[in-house]
OpenMM code with the backbone's topology and positions (N, CA, C; nanometers):
from openmm import Vec3, app, unit

residues = "MET ALA LYS SER GLU THR THR ALA PRO GLY GLY ALA GLU SER ALA ALA ALA ARG PRO ALA PRO VAL ASP SER ASP THR ILE ARG GLY ALA TYR GLN THR VAL LEU LEU SER GLY SER GLY ALA LEU PRO THR THR PRO ASP VAL PHE ALA ALA GLN LEU THR GLY HIS ILE GLN LEU LEU ILE PRO GLU ILE PRO VAL GLY ARG MET ARG GLY GLU TRP LEU GLY THR ALA HIS HIS VAL LEU ALA ARG ALA HIS GLN LEU VAL ASP GLY ASP ALA ALA THR ALA PRO PRO THR ALA SER ARG VAL TRP ALA LEU ALA THR TYR CYS ARG ALA LEU HIS SER LEU TYR LEU HIS SER ARG PRO GLY GLY PRO ALA ALA ALA GLY THR ARG ARG".split()
positions = [
    Vec3(-1.3058, -8.0739, -6.7386),
    Vec3(-1.3469, -7.9361, -6.7198),
    Vec3(-1.3779, -7.9131, -6.5735),
    Vec3(-1.3238, -7.8075, -6.5176),
    Vec3(-1.3521, -7.7746, -6.3796),
    Vec3(-1.4941, -7.7213, -6.3689),
    Vec3(-1.5566, -7.7506, -6.2544),
    Vec3(-1.6914, -7.7003, -6.2348),
    Vec3(-1.6866, -7.5489, -6.2212),
    Vec3(-1.7833, -7.4845, -6.2805),
    Vec3(-1.7942, -7.3393, -6.2721),
    Vec3(-1.9405, -7.3033, -6.2761),
    Vec3(-1.9659, -7.1745, -6.2862),
    Vec3(-2.1047, -7.1315, -6.2929),
    Vec3(-2.1724, -7.1774, -6.4227),
    Vec3(-2.0940, -7.2221, -6.5207),
    Vec3(-2.1534, -7.2706, -6.6449),
    Vec3(-2.1728, -7.4211, -6.6433),
    Vec3(-2.1351, -7.4849, -6.5337),
    Vec3(-2.1509, -7.6291, -6.5228),
    Vec3(-2.2723, -7.6581, -6.4363),
    Vec3(-2.3625, -7.7360, -6.4900),
    Vec3(-2.4830, -7.7718, -6.4160),
    Vec3(-2.4488, -7.8761, -6.3109),
    Vec3(-2.5356, -7.8946, -6.2124),
    Vec3(-2.5114, -7.9994, -6.1133),
    Vec3(-2.4899, -8.1330, -6.1835),
    Vec3(-2.3960, -8.2091, -6.1344),
    Vec3(-2.3650, -8.3380, -6.1953),
    Vec3(-2.2579, -8.3270, -6.3019),
    Vec3(-2.2093, -8.2057, -6.3281),
    Vec3(-2.0984, -8.1879, -6.4211),
    Vec3(-2.1363, -8.1608, -6.5647),
    Vec3(-2.2630, -8.1600, -6.6001),
    Vec3(-2.3031, -8.1358, -6.7392),
    Vec3(-2.2977, -7.9864, -6.7699),
    Vec3(-2.2452, -7.9550, -6.8862),
    Vec3(-2.2406, -7.8148, -6.9265),
    Vec3(-2.3800, -7.7662, -6.9603),
    Vec3(-2.4077, -7.6418, -6.9235),
    Vec3(-2.5356, -7.5840, -6.9623),
    Vec3(-2.5310, -7.5492, -7.1102),
    Vec3(-2.6466, -7.5374, -7.1716),
    Vec3(-2.6536, -7.5053, -7.3148),
    Vec3(-2.5891, -7.3703, -7.3423),
    Vec3(-2.5991, -7.2767, -7.2509),
    Vec3(-2.5412, -7.1443, -7.2709),
    Vec3(-2.3888, -7.1473, -7.2685),
    Vec3(-2.3292, -7.2462, -7.2023),
    Vec3(-2.1842, -7.2534, -7.1898),
    Vec3(-2.1185, -7.3110, -7.3147),
    Vec3(-2.1914, -7.3917, -7.3901),
    Vec3(-2.1353, -7.4531, -7.5098),
    Vec3(-2.1314, -7.3520, -7.6220),
    Vec3(-2.0204, -7.3477, -7.6965),
    Vec3(-2.0165, -7.2570, -7.8108),
    Vec3(-2.1107, -7.3069, -7.9197),
    Vec3(-2.1569, -7.2139, -7.9999),
    Vec3(-2.2425, -7.2519, -8.1121),
    Vec3(-2.1612, -7.3371, -8.2092),
    Vec3(-2.2259, -7.4309, -8.2751),
    Vec3(-2.1517, -7.5107, -8.3734),
    Vec3(-2.1126, -7.4245, -8.4930),
    Vec3(-2.0042, -7.4621, -8.5575),
    Vec3(-1.9580, -7.3885, -8.6751),
    Vec3(-2.0443, -7.4292, -8.7934),
    Vec3(-2.1130, -7.3342, -8.8510),
    Vec3(-2.1971, -7.3570, -8.9689),
    Vec3(-2.1202, -7.3034, -9.0897),
    Vec3(-2.0446, -7.3919, -9.1538),
    Vec3(-1.9569, -7.3501, -9.2633),
    Vec3(-2.0311, -7.2832, -9.3772),
    Vec3(-2.1503, -7.3302, -9.4098),
    Vec3(-2.2246, -7.2705, -9.5208),
    Vec3(-2.2630, -7.1256, -9.4912),
    Vec3(-2.3085, -7.1002, -9.3694),
    Vec3(-2.3467, -6.9644, -9.3310),
    Vec3(-2.2250, -6.8725, -9.3285),
    Vec3(-2.1161, -6.9197, -9.2704),
    Vec3(-1.9938, -6.8403, -9.2626),
    Vec3(-1.9418, -6.8099, -9.4026),
    Vec3(-1.9347, -6.9117, -9.4866),
    Vec3(-1.8865, -6.8941, -9.6240),
    Vec3(-1.9759, -6.7946, -9.7000),
    Vec3(-2.1050, -6.8069, -9.6830),
    Vec3(-2.1980, -6.7160, -9.7501),
    Vec3(-2.1772, -6.5717, -9.7087),
    Vec3(-2.1476, -6.5489, -9.5800),
    Vec3(-2.1277, -6.4125, -9.5309),
    Vec3(-2.0028, -6.3496, -9.5917),
    Vec3(-1.8900, -6.4193, -9.5863),
    Vec3(-1.7693, -6.3557, -9.6393),
    Vec3(-1.7704, -6.3507, -9.7907),
    Vec3(-1.8313, -6.4479, -9.8567),
    Vec3(-1.8368, -6.4432, -10.0031),
    Vec3(-1.9247, -6.3287, -10.0522),
    Vec3(-2.0323, -6.3001, -9.9824),
    Vec3(-2.1186, -6.1884, -10.0213),
    Vec3(-2.0382, -6.0593, -10.0255),
    Vec3(-1.9542, -6.0400, -9.9251),
    Vec3(-1.8729, -5.9181, -9.9198),
    Vec3(-1.7614, -5.9235, -10.0238),
    Vec3(-1.6863, -6.0320, -10.0250),
    Vec3(-1.5686, -6.0388, -10.1118),
    Vec3(-1.6048, -6.0443, -10.2599),
    Vec3(-1.7206, -6.0952, -10.2926),
    Vec3(-1.7623, -6.1013, -10.4328),
    Vec3(-1.8419, -5.9787, -10.4756),
    Vec3(-1.8680, -5.8874, -10.3818),
    Vec3(-1.9460, -5.7677, -10.4157),
    Vec3(-1.8677, -5.6719, -10.5039),
    Vec3(-1.7355, -5.6766, -10.4955),
    Vec3(-1.6508, -5.5922, -10.5805),
    Vec3(-1.6606, -5.4449, -10.5455),
    Vec3(-1.5493, -5.3799, -10.5470),
    Vec3(-1.5386, -5.2348, -10.5255),
    Vec3(-1.6044, -5.1872, -10.3971),
    Vec3(-1.6230, -5.2757, -10.3022),
    Vec3(-1.6804, -5.2347, -10.1746),
    Vec3(-1.8277, -5.1981, -10.1823),
    Vec3(-1.8949, -5.2331, -10.2907),
    Vec3(-2.0369, -5.2029, -10.3058),
    Vec3(-2.1176, -5.3104, -10.2348),
    Vec3(-2.1473, -5.2879, -10.1086),
    Vec3(-2.2187, -5.3883, -10.0297),
    Vec3(-2.3683, -5.3802, -10.0588),
    Vec3(-2.4354, -5.4963, -10.0637),
    Vec3(-2.5779, -5.4963, -10.0932),
    Vec3(-2.6655, -5.4417, -9.9808),
    Vec3(-2.6115, -5.4207, -9.8645),
    Vec3(-2.6865, -5.3623, -9.7532),
    Vec3(-2.5892, -5.2759, -9.6727),
    Vec3(-2.6316, -5.2241, -9.5616),
    Vec3(-2.5468, -5.1341, -9.4849),
    Vec3(-2.4278, -5.2082, -9.4237),
    Vec3(-2.3129, -5.1422, -9.4165),
    Vec3(-2.1924, -5.2076, -9.3638),
    Vec3(-2.2059, -5.2578, -9.2202),
    Vec3(-2.2878, -5.1912, -9.1367),
    Vec3(-2.2970, -5.2343, -8.9974),
    Vec3(-2.3579, -5.3737, -8.9838),
    Vec3(-2.4466, -5.4117, -9.0749),
    Vec3(-2.5049, -5.5459, -9.0718),
    Vec3(-2.3966, -5.6502, -9.0989),
    Vec3(-2.3167, -5.6268, -9.2028),
    Vec3(-2.2098, -5.7208, -9.2354),
    Vec3(-2.1022, -5.7212, -9.1281),
    Vec3(-2.0681, -5.6049, -9.0749),
    Vec3(-1.9652, -5.5980, -8.9710),
    Vec3(-2.0067, -5.6803, -8.8491),
    Vec3(-2.1304, -5.6682, -8.8077),
    Vec3(-2.1790, -5.7434, -8.6917),
    Vec3(-2.1791, -5.8936, -8.7198),
    Vec3(-2.2262, -5.9312, -8.8373),
    Vec3(-2.2327, -6.0738, -8.8719),
    Vec3(-2.0925, -6.1342, -8.8808),
    Vec3(-2.0016, -6.0667, -8.9499),
    Vec3(-1.8653, -6.1188, -8.9663),
    Vec3(-1.7900, -6.1200, -8.8337),
    Vec3(-1.8118, -6.0195, -8.7507),
    Vec3(-1.7491, -6.0173, -8.6183),
    Vec3(-1.7932, -6.1387, -8.5377),
    Vec3(-1.9210, -6.1713, -8.5427),
    Vec3(-1.9706, -6.2900, -8.4724),
    Vec3(-1.9081, -6.4185, -8.5242),
    Vec3(-1.8947, -6.4289, -8.6559),
    Vec3(-1.8322, -6.5486, -8.7135),
    Vec3(-1.6853, -6.5584, -8.6710),
    Vec3(-1.6154, -6.4463, -8.6711),
    Vec3(-1.4739, -6.4458, -8.6306),
    Vec3(-1.4619, -6.4875, -8.4839),
    Vec3(-1.5477, -6.4328, -8.3991),
    Vec3(-1.5437, -6.4678, -8.2575),
    Vec3(-1.5750, -6.6157, -8.2355),
    Vec3(-1.6584, -6.6731, -8.3196),
    Vec3(-1.6887, -6.8157, -8.3113),
    Vec3(-1.5703, -6.9006, -8.3580),
    Vec3(-1.5030, -6.8562, -8.4639),
    Vec3(-1.3948, -6.9354, -8.5223),
    Vec3(-1.2637, -6.9286, -8.4436),
    Vec3(-1.2337, -6.8164, -8.3814),
    Vec3(-1.1042, -6.7999, -8.3126),
    Vec3(-1.0734, -6.9159, -8.2183),
    Vec3(-1.1628, -6.9530, -8.1267),
    Vec3(-1.1274, -7.0632, -8.0356),
    Vec3(-1.1272, -7.2011, -8.1020),
    Vec3(-1.1738, -7.2095, -8.2248),
    Vec3(-1.1792, -7.3375, -8.2955),
    Vec3(-1.0496, -7.3694, -8.3709),
    Vec3(-0.9548, -7.2761, -8.3724),
    Vec3(-0.8290, -7.2975, -8.4447),
    Vec3(-0.7309, -7.3656, -8.3502),
    Vec3(-0.6976, -7.4920, -8.3746),
    Vec3(-0.6139, -7.5701, -8.2822),
    Vec3(-0.4648, -7.5492, -8.3074),
    Vec3(-0.4118, -7.4338, -8.2685),
    Vec3(-0.2706, -7.4049, -8.2964),
    Vec3(-0.1776, -7.5079, -8.2332),
    Vec3(-0.2183, -7.5705, -8.1264),
    Vec3(-0.1350, -7.6719, -8.0621),
    Vec3(-0.1127, -7.7963, -8.1477),
    Vec3(-0.2003, -7.8196, -8.2434),
    Vec3(-0.1858, -7.9357, -8.3320),
    Vec3(-0.1238, -7.8996, -8.4662),
    Vec3(-0.1008, -7.7708, -8.4914),
    Vec3(-0.0487, -7.7280, -8.6218),
    Vec3(0.1028, -7.7306, -8.6233),
    Vec3(0.1571, -7.7458, -8.7429),
    Vec3(0.3020, -7.7506, -8.7611),
    Vec3(0.3402, -7.6662, -8.8823),
    Vec3(0.4663, -7.6294, -8.8874),
    Vec3(0.5234, -7.5645, -9.0048),
    Vec3(0.4567, -7.4340, -9.0433),
    Vec3(0.4398, -7.4169, -9.1729),
    Vec3(0.3838, -7.2925, -9.2253),
    Vec3(0.2393, -7.2712, -9.1817),
    Vec3(0.1665, -7.3788, -9.1592),
    Vec3(0.0302, -7.3652, -9.1108),
    Vec3(0.0287, -7.2941, -8.9758),
    Vec3(0.1232, -7.3290, -8.8891),
    Vec3(0.1296, -7.2681, -8.7570),
    Vec3(0.1616, -7.1194, -8.7673),
    Vec3(0.2597, -7.0845, -8.8500),
    Vec3(0.2934, -6.9435, -8.8685),
    Vec3(0.1774, -6.8632, -8.9244),
    Vec3(0.1072, -6.9223, -9.0197),
    Vec3(-0.0099, -6.8558, -9.0782),
    Vec3(-0.1185, -6.8384, -8.9737),
    Vec3(-0.1410, -6.9417, -8.8940),
    Vec3(-0.2441, -6.9340, -8.7900),
    Vec3(-0.2123, -6.8228, -8.6900),
    Vec3(-0.0862, -6.8107, -8.6493),
    Vec3(-0.0489, -6.7046, -8.5549),
    Vec3(-0.0766, -6.5670, -8.6142),
    Vec3(-0.0393, -6.5474, -8.7394),
    Vec3(-0.0624, -6.4184, -8.8058),
    Vec3(-0.2118, -6.3877, -8.8156),
    Vec3(-0.2893, -6.4830, -8.8649),
    Vec3(-0.4324, -6.4616, -8.8854),
    Vec3(-0.5026, -6.4385, -8.7513),
    Vec3(-0.4692, -6.5172, -8.6507),
    Vec3(-0.5318, -6.5005, -8.5195),
    Vec3(-0.4987, -6.3650, -8.4574),
    Vec3(-0.3745, -6.3219, -8.4704),
    Vec3(-0.3358, -6.1920, -8.4135),
    Vec3(-0.4159, -6.0793, -8.4773),
    Vec3(-0.4257, -6.0805, -8.6084),
    Vec3(-0.5001, -5.9739, -8.6786),
    Vec3(-0.6499, -5.9855, -8.6520),
    Vec3(-0.7014, -6.1068, -8.6468),
    Vec3(-0.8440, -6.1247, -8.6184),
    Vec3(-0.8785, -6.0708, -8.4797),
    Vec3(-0.7922, -6.0974, -8.3819),
    Vec3(-0.8142, -6.0425, -8.2473),
    Vec3(-0.8144, -5.8904, -8.2510),
    Vec3(-0.7231, -5.8310, -8.3262),
    Vec3(-0.7200, -5.6848, -8.3377),
    Vec3(-0.8504, -5.6324, -8.3960),
    Vec3(-0.9027, -5.7013, -8.4941),
    Vec3(-1.0252, -5.6550, -8.5607),
    Vec3(-1.1481, -5.6630, -8.4710),
    Vec3(-1.1553, -5.7632, -8.3841),
    Vec3(-1.2766, -5.7796, -8.3036),
    Vec3(-1.2596, -5.7404, -8.1568),
    Vec3(-1.1358, -5.7307, -8.1086),
    Vec3(-1.1143, -5.6988, -7.9670),
    Vec3(-1.0380, -5.5695, -7.9446),
    Vec3(-0.9541, -5.5300, -8.0388),
    Vec3(-0.8668, -5.4150, -8.0199),
    Vec3(-0.9325, -5.2828, -8.0574),
    Vec3(-0.8483, -5.1839, -8.0774),
    Vec3(-0.8962, -5.0508, -8.1138),
    Vec3(-0.9762, -5.0534, -8.2434),
    Vec3(-0.9390, -5.1427, -8.3348),
    Vec3(-1.0087, -5.1514, -8.4629),
    Vec3(-1.1543, -5.1939, -8.4449),
    Vec3(-1.1842, -5.2603, -8.3340),
    Vec3(-1.3213, -5.3080, -8.3106),
    Vec3(-1.4190, -5.1931, -8.2924),
    Vec3(-1.3703, -5.0793, -8.2501),
    Vec3(-1.4584, -4.9647, -8.2285),
    Vec3(-1.4649, -4.8722, -8.3496),
    Vec3(-1.3916, -4.9065, -8.4543),
    Vec3(-1.3930, -4.8243, -8.5756),
    Vec3(-1.5297, -4.8340, -8.6426),
    Vec3(-1.5707, -4.7269, -8.7104),
    Vec3(-1.6994, -4.7329, -8.7804),
    Vec3(-1.6962, -4.8408, -8.8882),
    Vec3(-1.8096, -4.9046, -8.9119),
    Vec3(-1.8135, -5.0141, -9.0096),
    Vec3(-1.8131, -4.9632, -9.1544),
    Vec3(-1.6990, -4.9159, -9.1979),
    Vec3(-1.6851, -4.8707, -9.3360),
    Vec3(-1.6726, -4.9922, -9.4277),
    Vec3(-1.6850, -4.9687, -9.5570),
    Vec3(-1.6688, -5.0782, -9.6535),
    Vec3(-1.5301, -5.1410, -9.6398),
    Vec3(-1.4298, -5.0589, -9.6138),
    Vec3(-1.2927, -5.1074, -9.5977),
    Vec3(-1.2808, -5.1997, -9.4763),
    Vec3(-1.3425, -5.1618, -9.3665),
    Vec3(-1.3387, -5.2441, -9.2450),
    Vec3(-1.4145, -5.3754, -9.2675),
    Vec3(-1.5278, -5.3672, -9.3336),
    Vec3(-1.6060, -5.4882, -9.3613),
    Vec3(-1.5259, -5.5820, -9.4517),
    Vec3(-1.4542, -5.5249, -9.5479),
    Vec3(-1.3696, -5.6060, -9.6361),
    Vec3(-1.2624, -5.6788, -9.5537),
    Vec3(-1.1997, -5.6068, -9.4595),
    Vec3(-1.0977, -5.6689, -9.3734),
    Vec3(-1.1591, -5.7801, -9.2886),
    Vec3(-1.2763, -5.7554, -9.2326),
    Vec3(-1.3440, -5.8593, -9.1538),
    Vec3(-1.3729, -5.9821, -9.2398),
    Vec3(-1.4198, -5.9603, -9.3619),
    Vec3(-1.4500, -6.0726, -9.4513),
    Vec3(-1.3239, -6.1497, -9.4877),
    Vec3(-1.2158, -6.0778, -9.5115),
    Vec3(-1.0893, -6.1421, -9.5473),
    Vec3(-1.0386, -6.2304, -9.4341),
    Vec3(-1.0417, -6.1790, -9.3119),
    Vec3(-0.9928, -6.2579, -9.1988),
    Vec3(-1.0919, -6.3660, -9.1569),
    Vec3(-1.2189, -6.3451, -9.1804),
    Vec3(-1.3168, -6.4506, -9.1565),
    Vec3(-1.2901, -6.5671, -9.2517),
    Vec3(-1.2621, -6.5357, -9.3793),
    Vec3(-1.2305, -6.6402, -9.4771),
    Vec3(-1.1024, -6.7125, -9.4373),
    Vec3(-1.0009, -6.6388, -9.3933),
    Vec3(-0.8746, -6.7016, -9.3531),
    Vec3(-0.8952, -6.7936, -9.2328),
    Vec3(-0.9701, -6.7482, -9.1331),
    Vec3(-0.9977, -6.8325, -9.0164),
    Vec3(-1.0781, -6.9564, -9.0559),
    Vec3(-1.1743, -6.9373, -9.1433),
    Vec3(-1.2565, -7.0503, -9.1873),
    Vec3(-1.1703, -7.1524, -9.2607),
    Vec3(-1.0792, -7.1050, -9.3439),
    Vec3(-0.9883, -7.1969, -9.4142),
    Vec3(-0.9002, -7.2725, -9.3154),
    Vec3(-0.8452, -7.2013, -9.2173),
    Vec3(-0.7641, -7.2677, -9.1150),
    Vec3(-0.8471, -7.3708, -9.0388),
    Vec3(-0.9694, -7.3346, -9.0065),
    Vec3(-1.0586, -7.4271, -8.9355),
    Vec3(-1.0807, -7.5539, -9.0183),
    Vec3(-1.1149, -7.5372, -9.1450),
    Vec3(-1.1432, -7.6522, -9.2305),
    Vec3(-1.0198, -7.7400, -9.2515),
    Vec3(-0.9046, -7.6769, -9.2674),
    Vec3(-0.7822, -7.7516, -9.2945),
    Vec3(-0.7161, -7.8077, -9.1694),
    Vec3(-0.7635, -7.7685, -9.0530),
    Vec3(-0.7018, -7.8172, -8.9294),
    Vec3(-0.7811, -7.9314, -8.8665),
    Vec3(-0.8851, -7.9736, -8.9317),
    Vec3(-0.9628, -8.0866, -8.8814),
    Vec3(-0.8712, -8.2084, -8.8733),
    Vec3(-0.8968, -8.3007, -8.7852),
    Vec3(-0.8119, -8.4198, -8.7745),
    Vec3(-0.7919, -8.4863, -8.9108),
    Vec3(-0.6664, -8.5115, -8.9428),
    Vec3(-0.6319, -8.5716, -9.0708),
    Vec3(-0.6104, -8.4711, -9.1822),
    Vec3(-0.6412, -8.3438, -9.1566),
    Vec3(-0.6240, -8.2396, -9.2576),
    Vec3(-0.4785, -8.1979, -9.2695),
    Vec3(-0.4452, -8.1219, -9.3723),
    Vec3(-0.3058, -8.0851, -9.3957),
    Vec3(-0.2440, -7.9975, -9.2864),
    Vec3(-0.3234, -7.9106, -9.2240),
    Vec3(-0.2668, -7.8248, -9.1195),
    Vec3(-0.2301, -7.9067, -8.9963),
    Vec3(-0.3107, -8.0053, -8.9652),
    Vec3(-0.2819, -8.0897, -8.8491),
    Vec3(-0.1599, -8.1776, -8.8727),
    Vec3(-0.1420, -8.2188, -8.9978),
    Vec3(-0.0297, -8.3060, -9.0309),
    Vec3(0.0981, -8.2282, -9.0602),
    Vec3(0.0847, -8.0975, -9.0794),
    Vec3(0.2029, -8.0153, -9.1081),
    Vec3(0.2475, -8.0217, -9.2526),
    Vec3(0.1620, -8.0668, -9.3405),
    Vec3(0.1987, -8.0751, -9.4811),
    Vec3(0.1687, -7.9448, -9.5531),
    Vec3(0.2296, -7.9278, -9.6667),
    Vec3(0.2052, -7.8088, -9.7481),
    Vec3(0.1048, -7.8411, -9.8563),
    Vec3(0.0285, -7.7395, -9.8915),
    Vec3(-0.0637, -7.7523, -10.0050),
    Vec3(-0.0634, -7.6264, -10.0822),
] * unit.nanometer
topology = app.Topology()
chain = topology.addChain("A")
for resn in residues:
    res = topology.addResidue(resn, chain)
    for name in ("N", "CA", "C"):
        topology.addAtom(name, app.Element.getBySymbol(name[0]), res)
């Protein structure tokens, strides 16, 4: 890693420069709450879920190792990453947090989380196998 303003003297990364660790239980709980709510009936206001899911998506995007993926996993990763970027960075990011938007965020958060879990070293996405 090249030294930058996020690198402390001696080459150690500052705590602020390191991404937060992926907490699979928290991420899974967030998207399952939305996806299992049915009919878009969210237990709280959509803006709370939109903010939480957006944060999880932003955390997961850089964790998807497309360089190690092969075959259908790679194609799926490209599709999911492109749409996830649109949801959190593009014009869609400024859309009001409707139930429909929250549902889309939850769906792509689940897809990114699945890619993350399956792309771990030795996993099927890294090996290019089908499941």
